[in-house]
N, C-alpha and C positions, 0 to 999 in steps of 0.2 A: 398731086399731093407734094406736100414739102418735102425735097429730098435729106432734111435734118434729122425729120422722124420715122425711121426704118418700120415698118408694121407687120406686126404677123399675120403669113399668110396662107393657103394651100400651097401644097406646090406645083401648082399649076401655076399660080400667082408669083409677079416679081415680089420680092419680099422689099424693096423698094417704095415703089409705088401702088401695087397692087393691080397694076396691070396683066394683060393676059404673057403669059413667059413664051410662050410659043416653042415649047422642050419637045422636042420629039420623043427623050429619053422618059422622061413623065408621061405623055403618050402612049406609050406605049408598056406601060408597066413594068417595067423590070427586063423584054424580051430585048434581045440583042438588038443594036439599033447602028444603022451604018452611017449617019447622015442627021446632023442637026446645025442650023446655022451659027452655034456656038462654037463649033468644031473648026469652024475657016475664020476665027477673029482671033486676035488675042484679047483678054480683058485682064486689064493694069489691075495690080497687086491694090490702090490706094481703093479702087472700087470694090472690088470684093469683102475689104475689108469693113467694109460698110455693114455687110451684110447682118444683119443678129446673129451673136453667137448661136444661138439655140438653131438657128434656121440654115445654118452652115454646111455646104452637101446634100438640102434637104429641097432648097429652092432654086430655079434658077435666076438669072437675072433676064428681066427682055430687052430687045434689040435697040427699044425707046431708051433706056437709062444708058445703056450704054454710048448710044448717043450722043445725046444730053453731057453724060460727061467728056466725052471725048472733045466735044466742042468747050464748052466750060473750061477744061487743061489749056486750049489754044488759046483763050481769050486771057489766062491767067486766075481763072475766078472757081478754081475747085476746091478753094475755102468754101464756097458758099454749100458745100455739100459734108460742112460737119466736121471734127473730128476737135 
């Protein structure tokens, strides 16, 4: 999926690539969550801003998009993610 074109996805899918977000918060349907992969990482604001406004706070990013964004940032290629 092209990271330039965010897609509308269900909450269990990443809004940037459509892949499985592996989100513990979504998986338990509102029950208290004590651990999720995203609790242990810092997600850059620049990446969060790429989530379509109507999906912010409702859809989780996947770890693959975070890894890809971090790698692109290190190479100075974040512009390829749009904006």
